[in-house]
C-alpha positions as CSV (number, residue, x, y, z in Angstrom):
1,M,108.6,2.4,138.6
2,S,108.6,0.8,142.0
3,G,110.7,-2.2,142.8
4,A,107.6,-4.4,143.2
5,A,107.7,-7.8,141.5
6,E,106.0,-8.0,138.1
7,P,102.8,-10.1,138.3
8,R,103.3,-13.7,137.1
9,G,99.9,-13.6,135.2
10,N,101.3,-11.5,132.3
11,P,105.0,-12.0,132.4
12,T,107.2,-10.4,129.8
13,P,108.8,-12.9,127.3
14,A,112.2,-12.2,129.0
15,A,110.7,-13.2,132.4
16,L,109.7,-16.6,131.2
17,P,112.1,-19.6,131.4
18,Q,113.6,-20.5,128.1
19,T,111.9,-23.6,126.7
20,G,114.5,-24.2,123.9
21,L,113.7,-26.6,121.2
22,L,110.4,-27.7,122.9
23,G,109.3,-24.1,123.0
24,R,110.0,-23.7,119.3
25,I,108.1,-26.9,118.5
26,A,105.2,-25.6,120.6
27,A,105.2,-22.3,118.6
28,I,105.2,-24.2,115.3
29,A,102.3,-26.4,116.5
30,S,100.4,-23.3,117.6
31,A,100.9,-21.8,114.2
32,V,99.6,-24.9,112.6
33,G,96.6,-24.7,114.9
34,T,96.0,-21.1,113.8
35,A,96.2,-22.1,110.1
36,W,93.8,-24.9,110.8
37,I,91.3,-22.4,112.4
38,L,91.5,-20.3,109.2
39,L,90.8,-23.4,107.0
40,M,87.9,-24.4,109.3
41,M,86.4,-20.9,108.9
42,V,86.6,-21.0,105.2
43,L,85.0,-24.5,105.1
44,V,82.2,-23.5,107.5
45,N,81.5,-20.3,105.4
46,A,81.5,-22.3,102.2
47,D,79.1,-24.8,103.8
48,V,76.7,-22.1,104.9
49,I,76.8,-20.4,101.5
50,G,76.3,-23.8,99.8
51,R,73.3,-24.6,102.0
52,A,71.7,-21.2,101.6
53,A,72.4,-20.4,98.0
54,L,72.7,-23.8,96.3
55,S,70.8,-26.1,98.7
56,A,74.0,-28.2,98.6
57,P,75.8,-28.4,101.9
58,I,79.4,-29.7,102.0
59,R,79.3,-33.2,103.4
60,G,81.3,-33.8,106.6
61,V,81.7,-30.2,107.8
62,P,80.2,-30.9,111.3
63,E,82.4,-33.9,111.8
64,F,85.5,-32.1,110.6
65,V,84.7,-29.1,112.9
66,G,84.1,-31.4,115.9
67,L,87.4,-33.2,115.5
68,S,89.2,-30.0,114.6
69,I,88.4,-28.2,117.8
70,V,89.9,-31.0,119.9
71,G,93.0,-31.1,117.6
72,I,93.5,-27.4,117.7
73,V,93.3,-27.2,121.5
74,F,96.1,-29.8,121.9
75,L,98.2,-28.2,119.2
76,Q,98.1,-24.8,120.9
77,A,98.2,-25.8,124.6
78,G,102.0,-26.1,124.8
79,H,102.6,-22.7,123.3
80,A,100.0,-21.1,125.5
81,L,101.8,-22.6,128.6
82,A,105.3,-21.7,127.4
83,S,104.3,-18.1,126.7
84,G,102.6,-17.5,130.0
85,R,99.0,-17.5,128.6
86,F,97.7,-20.7,130.1
87,T,94.7,-19.9,132.3
88,R,95.4,-19.8,136.0
89,S,94.7,-17.5,138.9
90,D,97.8,-15.7,140.2
91,A,96.3,-13.5,142.8
92,L,97.9,-15.5,145.7
93,L,101.2,-15.9,143.9
94,D,101.5,-12.2,143.1
95,Q,100.9,-11.2,146.7
96,L,103.1,-13.9,148.0
97,A,105.9,-13.0,145.6
98,Q,106.1,-9.5,147.0
99,R,106.6,-10.7,150.6
100,R,108.1,-14.2,150.3
101,P,109.5,-14.7,146.8
102,R,111.0,-18.2,147.6
103,V,107.7,-19.4,149.0
104,A,105.9,-18.1,145.9
105,A,108.5,-19.9,143.7
106,G,107.9,-23.1,145.7
107,L,104.2,-22.8,145.2
108,D,104.8,-22.2,141.5
109,A,106.9,-25.3,141.4
110,V,104.1,-27.3,143.0
111,H,101.7,-25.9,140.5
112,S,103.9,-26.9,137.6
113,L,104.5,-30.4,138.9
114,A,100.8,-30.8,139.5
115,G,100.2,-29.7,135.9
116,A,102.8,-32.2,134.6
117,A,101.2,-34.9,136.7
118,F,97.7,-34.1,135.3
119,F,98.8,-34.2,131.7
120,S,100.8,-37.4,132.4
121,I,97.6,-39.0,133.6
122,L,95.8,-37.6,130.5
123,A,98.5,-38.9,128.1
124,W,98.4,-42.3,129.9
125,A,94.6,-42.5,129.5
126,L,94.7,-41.4,125.9
127,W,97.4,-43.9,124.7
128,P,95.2,-47.0,124.7
129,R,92.4,-45.1,123.0
130,L,94.9,-44.1,120.3
131,L,96.0,-47.7,119.8
132,R,92.4,-48.9,119.7
133,A,91.4,-46.2,117.2
134,I,94.3,-47.3,114.9
135,A,93.6,-51.0,115.3
136,E,89.8,-50.8,114.9
137,G,89.7,-48.0,112.4
138,D,87.5,-45.8,114.5
139,Y,85.8,-42.9,112.6
140,V,83.2,-40.2,112.9
141,G,80.5,-39.7,110.3
142,A,78.1,-42.0,108.5
143,A,79.5,-45.1,106.7
144,G,78.8,-44.8,103.0
145,D,78.3,-41.1,103.2
146,F,81.2,-39.3,104.9
147,T,83.7,-40.6,107.4
148,L,86.9,-39.2,109.1
149,P,89.4,-41.4,111.0
150,V,89.8,-40.5,114.6
151,W,93.4,-41.7,115.1
152,P,95.1,-38.5,113.7
153,I,93.3,-36.4,116.4
154,R,94.2,-38.9,119.1
155,V,97.9,-38.6,118.0
156,L,97.7,-34.8,118.4
157,M,96.1,-35.3,121.8
158,V,98.9,-37.6,123.0
159,A,101.6,-35.5,121.4
160,G,100.1,-32.2,122.7
161,S,99.9,-33.7,126.2
162,V,103.5,-34.8,126.1
163,M,104.6,-31.4,124.9
164,V,102.7,-29.7,127.8
165,I,104.3,-32.2,130.3
166,G,107.8,-31.2,129.0
167,I,107.0,-27.5,129.3
168,Y,105.6,-27.9,132.8
169,L,108.7,-29.7,133.9
170,I,110.9,-26.9,132.5
171,L,108.7,-24.3,134.4
172,A,109.0,-26.5,137.6
173,A,112.8,-26.6,137.2
174,A,113.0,-22.8,136.8
175,A,110.7,-22.3,139.9
176,L,112.9,-24.7,141.9
177,R,116.0,-22.7,140.9
178,R,114.2,-19.6,142.2
179,V,113.5,-21.4,145.5
180,A,117.2,-22.2,145.8
181,G,118.0,-18.6,145.2
182,G,119.3,-18.9,141.7
183,R,118.0,-17.3,138.6
184,S,115.3,-18.9,136.4
């Protein structure tokens, strides 16, 4: 193999900065999200069969699925980021890393800090909505038929955002170490 730098877009697990306890929590949250997807699939299939064969749909499936998608995204975002699978375009970084690795690392640090800032704004904006959902008992569905509280999903949104912030800060610190000439 040539001595060219490996592209950042698909890093090997050894090339990623260690995220420690936060990374393990993110992996567990992602596994919970995967189990939730399986549960959702079973429920949707049972609803379809119930509608077609028995003319008896399962109440609340659309509401459950709608809330679930949001919850699953926030459960799995941290692990996707920590494992190098968060969507981003690395064409410029890959080219820059071959010629100017410290500049590329600096740009990577800026990217990670911007990501942390974005998710900080998101968590800040979600927090009052979480408190309001708890205080006012917000729900989805039709009262008297089927309702689901919104606050558990809002908790996942805030917690998932905080987890992503932490992982972005770990990635930024590793990139800054590369800028300084140290190892990540």
